[in-house]
PDB file as gemmi writes it, atoms N, CA and C in Angstrom:
CRYST1    1.000    1.000    1.000  90.00  90.00  90.00 P 1                      
ATOM      1  N   MET A   1      87.809  90.152  78.044  1.00  0.00           N  
ATOM      2  CA  MET A   1      87.921  91.016  79.201  1.00  0.00           C  
ATOM      3  C   MET A   1      89.318  91.643  79.220  1.00  0.00           C  
ATOM      4  N   PRO A   2      89.403  92.953  79.425  1.00  0.00           N  
ATOM      5  CA  PRO A   2      90.713  93.617  79.435  1.00  0.00           C  
ATOM      6  C   PRO A   2      91.550  93.174  80.638  1.00  0.00           C  
ATOM      7  N   GLU A   3      92.856  93.305  80.464  1.00  0.00           N  
ATOM      8  CA  GLU A   3      93.788  92.919  81.518  1.00  0.00           C  
ATOM      9  C   GLU A   3      93.591  93.763  82.778  1.00  0.00           C  
ATOM     10  N   PHE A   4      93.396  95.069  82.585  1.00  0.00           N  
ATOM     11  CA  PHE A   4      93.162  96.000  83.685  1.00  0.00           C  
ATOM     12  C   PHE A   4      92.012  96.912  83.300  1.00  0.00           C  
ATOM     13  N   GLU A   5      91.279  97.374  84.286  1.00  0.00           N  
ATOM     14  CA  GLU A   5      90.200  98.331  84.047  1.00  0.00           C  
ATOM     15  C   GLU A   5      90.803  99.712  83.771  1.00  0.00           C  
ATOM     16  N   ASP A   6      90.092 100.503  82.973  1.00  0.00           N  
ATOM     17  CA  ASP A   6      90.579 101.843  82.640  1.00  0.00           C  
ATOM     18  C   ASP A   6      90.844 102.683  83.883  1.00  0.00           C  
ATOM     19  N   HIS A   7      89.987 102.567  84.889  1.00  0.00           N  
ATOM     20  CA  HIS A   7      90.173 103.386  86.090  1.00  0.00           C  
ATOM     21  C   HIS A   7      91.442 102.999  86.839  1.00  0.00           C  
ATOM     22  N   GLU A   8      91.840 101.713  86.782  1.00  0.00           N  
ATOM     23  CA  GLU A   8      93.091 101.289  87.417  1.00  0.00           C  
ATOM     24  C   GLU A   8      94.288 101.891  86.686  1.00  0.00           C  
ATOM     25  N   ILE A   9      94.249 101.839  85.364  1.00  0.00           N  
ATOM     26  CA  ILE A   9      95.341 102.403  84.555  1.00  0.00           C  
ATOM     27  C   ILE A   9      95.398 103.906  84.746  1.00  0.00           C  
ATOM     28  N   ALA A  10      94.227 104.550  84.746  1.00  0.00           N  
ATOM     29  CA  ALA A  10      94.179 106.003  84.906  1.00  0.00           C  
ATOM     30  C   ALA A  10      94.756 106.439  86.246  1.00  0.00           C  
ATOM     31  N   ALA A  11      94.441 105.707  87.313  1.00  0.00           N  
ATOM     32  CA  ALA A  11      94.970 106.054  88.633  1.00  0.00           C  
ATOM     33  C   ALA A  11      96.483 105.909  88.671  1.00  0.00           C  
ATOM     34  N   GLU A  12      96.994 104.843  88.067  1.00  0.00           N  
ATOM     35  CA  GLU A  12      98.446 104.634  88.024  1.00  0.00           C  
ATOM     36  C   GLU A  12      99.114 105.712  87.163  1.00  0.00           C  
ATOM     37  N   ALA A  13      98.519 106.021  86.008  1.00  0.00           N  
ATOM     38  CA  ALA A  13      99.071 107.047  85.116  1.00  0.00           C  
ATOM     39  C   ALA A  13      99.076 108.409  85.806  1.00  0.00           C  
ATOM     40  N   TYR A  14      98.031 108.693  86.564  1.00  0.00           N  
ATOM     41  CA  TYR A  14      97.965 109.958  87.302  1.00  0.00           C  
ATOM     42  C   TYR A  14      99.098 110.038  88.326  1.00  0.00           C  
ATOM     43  N   GLY A  15      99.355 108.937  89.012  1.00  0.00           N  
ATOM     44  CA  GLY A  15     100.465 108.912  89.958  1.00  0.00           C  
ATOM     45  C   GLY A  15     101.798 109.139  89.278  1.00  0.00           C  
ATOM     46  N   LEU A  16     101.971 108.561  88.093  1.00  0.00           N  
ATOM     47  CA  LEU A  16     103.203 108.774  87.332  1.00  0.00           C  
ATOM     48  C   LEU A  16     103.334 110.232  86.897  1.00  0.00           C  
ATOM     49  N   TRP A  17     102.234 110.811  86.461  1.00  0.00           N  
ATOM     50  CA  TRP A  17     102.219 112.224  86.052  1.00  0.00           C  
ATOM     51  C   TRP A  17     102.604 113.104  87.234  1.00  0.00           C  
ATOM     52  N   GLN A  18     102.048 112.812  88.408  1.00  0.00           N  
ATOM     53  CA  GLN A  18     102.400 113.585  89.603  1.00  0.00           C  
ATOM     54  C   GLN A  18     103.873 113.399  89.954  1.00  0.00           C  
ATOM     55  N   ALA A  19     104.357 112.161  89.860  1.00  0.00           N  
ATOM     56  CA  ALA A  19     105.758 111.884  90.175  1.00  0.00           C  
ATOM     57  C   ALA A  19     106.707 112.602  89.216  1.00  0.00           C  
ATOM     58  N   ASP A  20     106.233 112.868  88.002  1.00  0.00           N  
ATOM     59  CA  ASP A  20     107.031 113.597  87.017  1.00  0.00           C  
ATOM     60  C   ASP A  20     106.914 115.109  87.194  1.00  0.00           C  
ATOM     61  N   GLY A  21     106.247 115.561  88.245  1.00  0.00           N  
ATOM     62  CA  GLY A  21     106.137 116.989  88.515  1.00  0.00           C  
ATOM     63  C   GLY A  21     104.885 117.629  87.956  1.00  0.00           C  
ATOM     64  N   SER A  22     103.903 116.862  87.560  1.00  0.00           N  
ATOM     65  CA  SER A  22     102.626 117.349  87.024  1.00  0.00           C  
ATOM     66  C   SER A  22     102.817 118.359  85.891  1.00  0.00           C  
ATOM     67  N   PRO A  23     103.571 117.995  84.854  1.00  0.00           N  
ATOM     68  CA  PRO A  23     103.831 118.950  83.775  1.00  0.00           C  
ATOM     69  C   PRO A  23     102.548 119.334  83.016  1.00  0.00           C  
ATOM     70  N   LEU A  24     102.456 120.612  82.668  1.00  0.00           N  
ATOM     71  CA  LEU A  24     101.290 121.066  81.908  1.00  0.00           C  
ATOM     72  C   LEU A  24     101.294 120.485  80.501  1.00  0.00           C  
ATOM     73  N   TRP A  25     102.460 120.404  79.905  1.00  0.00           N  
ATOM     74  CA  TRP A  25     102.580 119.870  78.550  1.00  0.00           C  
ATOM     75  C   TRP A  25     103.326 118.548  78.630  1.00  0.00           C  
ATOM     76  N   GLY A  26     102.620 117.529  79.037  1.00  0.00           N  
ATOM     77  CA  GLY A  26     103.235 116.228  79.230  1.00  0.00           C  
ATOM     78  C   GLY A  26     103.000 115.296  78.062  1.00  0.00           C  
ATOM     79  N   HIS A  27     103.169 114.052  78.327  1.00  0.00           N  
ATOM     80  CA  HIS A  27     103.000 112.992  77.336  1.00  0.00           C  
ATOM     81  C   HIS A  27     102.055 111.948  77.925  1.00  0.00           C  
ATOM     82  N   PRO A  28     100.751 112.198  77.839  1.00  0.00           N  
ATOM     83  CA  PRO A  28      99.792 111.306  78.500  1.00  0.00           C  
ATOM     84  C   PRO A  28      99.842 109.863  77.998  1.00  0.00           C  
ATOM     85  N   VAL A  29     100.149 109.659  76.732  1.00  0.00           N  
ATOM     86  CA  VAL A  29     100.231 108.291  76.218  1.00  0.00           C  
ATOM     87  C   VAL A  29     101.405 107.568  76.877  1.00  0.00           C  
ATOM     88  N   ASP A  30     102.519 108.268  77.071  1.00  0.00           N  
ATOM     89  CA  ASP A  30     103.668 107.663  77.746  1.00  0.00           C  
ATOM     90  C   ASP A  30     103.311 107.259  79.171  1.00  0.00           C  
ATOM     91  N   HIS A  31     102.602 108.145  79.887  1.00  0.00           N  
ATOM     92  CA  HIS A  31     102.189 107.818  81.252  1.00  0.00           C  
ATOM     93  C   HIS A  31     101.242 106.622  81.251  1.00  0.00           C  
ATOM     94  N   TRP A  32     100.343 106.570  80.284  1.00  0.00           N  
ATOM     95  CA  TRP A  32      99.379 105.474  80.193  1.00  0.00           C  
ATOM     96  C   TRP A  32     100.111 104.138  79.959  1.00  0.00           C  
ATOM     97  N   LEU A  33     101.044 104.136  79.023  1.00  0.00           N  
ATOM     98  CA  LEU A  33     101.774 102.903  78.712  1.00  0.00           C  
ATOM     99  C   LEU A  33     102.677 102.479  79.871  1.00  0.00           C  
ATOM    100  N   ARG A  34     103.319 103.449  80.514  1.00  0.00           N  
ATOM    101  CA  ARG A  34     104.131 103.133  81.691  1.00  0.00           C  
ATOM    102  C   ARG A  34     103.260 102.580  82.811  1.00  0.00           C  
ATOM    103  N   ALA A  35     102.047 103.126  82.946  1.00  0.00           N  
ATOM    104  CA  ALA A  35     101.120 102.655  83.970  1.00  0.00           C  
ATOM    105  C   ALA A  35     100.768 101.185  83.741  1.00  0.00           C  
ATOM    106  N   ILE A  36     100.505 100.817  82.491  1.00  0.00           N  
ATOM    107  CA  ILE A  36     100.194  99.423  82.176  1.00  0.00           C  
ATOM    108  C   ILE A  36     101.388  98.538  82.513  1.00  0.00           C  
ATOM    109  N   ASP A  37     102.581  98.972  82.138  1.00  0.00           N  
ATOM    110  CA  ASP A  37     103.791  98.206  82.465  1.00  0.00           C  
ATOM    111  C   ASP A  37     103.941  98.029  83.977  1.00  0.00           C  
ATOM    112  N   ASN A  38     103.717  99.103  84.722  1.00  0.00           N  
ATOM    113  CA  ASN A  38     103.836  99.037  86.179  1.00  0.00           C  
ATOM    114  C   ASN A  38     102.814  98.074  86.775  1.00  0.00           C  
ATOM    115  N   LEU A  39     101.584  98.145  86.285  1.00  0.00           N  
ATOM    116  CA  LEU A  39     100.543  97.253  86.800  1.00  0.00           C  
ATOM    117  C   LEU A  39     100.861  95.798  86.482  1.00  0.00           C  
ATOM    118  N   ARG A  40     101.360  95.545  85.284  1.00  0.00           N  
ATOM    119  CA  ARG A  40     101.753  94.174  84.929  1.00  0.00           C  
ATOM    120  C   ARG A  40     102.881  93.683  85.826  1.00  0.00           C  
ATOM    121  N   ARG A  41     103.876  94.539  86.029  1.00  0.00           N  
ATOM    122  CA  ARG A  41     105.010  94.162  86.867  1.00  0.00           C  
ATOM    123  C   ARG A  41     104.548  93.900  88.294  1.00  0.00           C  
ATOM    124  N   ARG A  42     103.699  94.764  88.801  1.00  0.00           N  
ATOM    125  CA  ARG A  42     103.197  94.609  90.160  1.00  0.00           C  
ATOM    126  C   ARG A  42     102.361  93.329  90.280  1.00  0.00           C  
ATOM    127  N   ALA A  43     101.572  93.026  89.262  1.00  0.00           N  
ATOM    128  CA  ALA A  43     100.747  91.815  89.294  1.00  0.00           C  
ATOM    129  C   ALA A  43     101.623  90.569  89.277  1.00  0.00           C  
ATOM    130  N   ALA A  44     102.739  90.630  88.550  1.00  0.00           N  
ATOM    131  CA  ALA A  44     103.618  89.472  88.423  1.00  0.00           C  
ATOM    132  C   ALA A  44     104.530  89.294  89.628  1.00  0.00           C  
ATOM    133  N   THR A  45     105.061  90.387  90.161  1.00  0.00           N  
ATOM    134  CA  THR A  45     106.048  90.267  91.234  1.00  0.00           C  
ATOM    135  C   THR A  45     105.675  91.032  92.489  1.00  0.00           C  
ATOM    136  N   GLY A  46     105.146  92.204  92.328  1.00  0.00           N  
ATOM    137  CA  GLY A  46     104.862  93.069  93.474  1.00  0.00           C  
ATOM    138  C   GLY A  46     103.815  92.522  94.408  1.00  0.00           C  
ATOM    139  N   ALA A  47     102.839  91.802  93.894  1.00  0.00           N  
ATOM    140  CA  ALA A  47     101.775  91.279  94.750  1.00  0.00           C  
ATOM    141  C   ALA A  47     102.337  90.296  95.757  1.00  0.00           C  
ATOM    142  N   SER A  48     103.206  89.405  95.306  1.00  0.00           N  
ATOM    143  CA  SER A  48     103.770  88.427  96.238  1.00  0.00           C  
ATOM    144  C   SER A  48     104.740  89.093  97.199  1.00  0.00           C  
ATOM    145  N   GLU A  49     105.543  90.029  96.731  1.00  0.00           N  
ATOM    146  CA  GLU A  49     106.476  90.731  97.606  1.00  0.00           C  
ATOM    147  C   GLU A  49     105.717  91.606  98.593  1.00  0.00           C  
ATOM    148  N   GLY A  50     104.684  92.310  98.106  1.00  0.00           N  
ATOM    149  CA  GLY A  50     103.892  93.166  98.979  1.00  0.00           C  
ATOM    150  C   GLY A  50     103.169  92.379 100.045  1.00  0.00           C  
ATOM    151  N   ALA A  51     102.692  91.199  99.686  1.00  0.00           N  
ATOM    152  CA  ALA A  51     102.006  90.358 100.665  1.00  0.00           C  
ATOM    153  C   ALA A  51     102.970  89.941 101.771  1.00  0.00           C  
ATOM    154  N   ARG A  52     104.215  89.643 101.410  1.00  0.00           N  
ATOM    155  CA  ARG A  52     105.204  89.263 102.421  1.00  0.00           C  
ATOM    156  C   ARG A  52     105.539  90.444 103.327  1.00  0.00           C  
ATOM    157  N   ASN A  53     105.582  91.650 102.740  1.00  0.00           N  
ATOM    158  CA  ASN A  53     105.966  92.835 103.504  1.00  0.00           C  
ATOM    159  C   ASN A  53     104.771  93.561 104.103  1.00  0.00           C  
ATOM    160  N   GLY A  54     103.562  93.142 103.737  1.00  0.00           N  
ATOM    161  CA  GLY A  54     102.368  93.827 104.216  1.00  0.00           C  
ATOM    162  C   GLY A  54     102.177  95.184 103.587  1.00  0.00           C  
ATOM    163  N   GLU A  55     102.703  95.366 102.369  1.00  0.00           N  
ATOM    164  CA  GLU A  55     102.628  96.666 101.690  1.00  0.00           C  
ATOM    165  C   GLU A  55     102.132  96.490 100.278  1.00  0.00           C  
ATOM    166  N   GLU A  56     101.685  97.617  99.717  1.00  0.00           N  
ATOM    167  CA  GLU A  56     101.376  97.666  98.297  1.00  0.00           C  
ATOM    168  C   GLU A  56     102.305  98.682  97.674  1.00  0.00           C  
ATOM    169  N   GLY A  57     102.725  98.435  96.437  1.00  0.00           N  
ATOM    170  CA  GLY A  57     103.575  99.388  95.731  1.00  0.00           C  
ATOM    171  C   GLY A  57     102.777 100.579  95.246  1.00  0.00           C  
ATOM    172  N   THR A  58     103.460 101.683  95.042  1.00  0.00           N  
ATOM    173  CA  THR A  58     102.826 102.868  94.477  1.00  0.00           C  
ATOM    174  C   THR A  58     103.634 103.325  93.273  1.00  0.00           C  
ATOM    175  N   ALA A  59     103.030 104.179  92.491  1.00  0.00           N  
ATOM    176  CA  ALA A  59     103.665 104.630  91.255  1.00  0.00           C  
ATOM    177  C   ALA A  59     105.009 105.286  91.520  1.00  0.00           C  
ATOM    178  N   ASP A  60     105.130 106.053  92.599  1.00  0.00           N  
ATOM    179  CA  ASP A  60     106.367 106.760  92.836  1.00  0.00           C  
ATOM    180  C   ASP A  60     107.469 105.829  93.372  1.00  0.00           C  
ATOM    181  N   GLN A  61     107.151 104.586  93.683  1.00  0.00           N  
ATOM    182  CA  GLN A  61     108.175 103.646  94.119  1.00  0.00           C  
ATOM    183  C   GLN A  61     108.769 102.862  92.960  1.00  0.00           C  
ATOM    184  N   LEU A  62     108.158 102.962  91.785  1.00  0.00           N  
ATOM    185  CA  LEU A  62     108.615 102.208  90.649  1.00  0.00           C  
ATOM    186  C   LEU A  62     109.623 103.015  89.842  1.00  0.00           C  
ATOM    187  N   PRO A  63     110.556 102.361  89.201  1.00  0.00           N  
ATOM    188  CA  PRO A  63     111.588 103.084  88.451  1.00  0.00           C  
ATOM    189  C   PRO A  63     111.037 103.771  87.224  1.00  0.00           C  
ATOM    190  N   HIS A  64     111.603 104.897  86.907  1.00  0.00           N  
ATOM    191  CA  HIS A  64     111.245 105.659  85.716  1.00  0.00           C  
ATOM    192  C   HIS A  64     112.110 105.135  84.579  1.00  0.00           C  
ATOM    193  N   PRO A  65     111.497 104.703  83.461  1.00  0.00           N  
ATOM    194  CA  PRO A  65     112.292 104.095  82.392  1.00  0.00           C  
ATOM    195  C   PRO A  65     113.129 105.073  81.597  1.00  0.00           C  
ATOM    196  N   GLY A  66     112.967 106.366  81.799  1.00  0.00           N  
ATOM    197  CA  GLY A  66     113.676 107.354  80.997  1.00  0.00           C  
ATOM    198  C   GLY A  66     114.934 107.724  81.579  1.00  0.00           C  
TER     199      GLY A  66                                                      
END                                                                             
């Protein structure tokens, strides 16, 4: 079983693409890989922090690695 469903990764990658200004000539693989990293990070740390704060993280709240 995969770590995350494709639709979860796609939604996160789409948010990253939007946060980057929705470029016409972007790097979709980079957004996809960053999305997986963000989801892993959120699963490891964000879920417990979000539960304490009553919030969920979003793609635009996560740091851009570039």
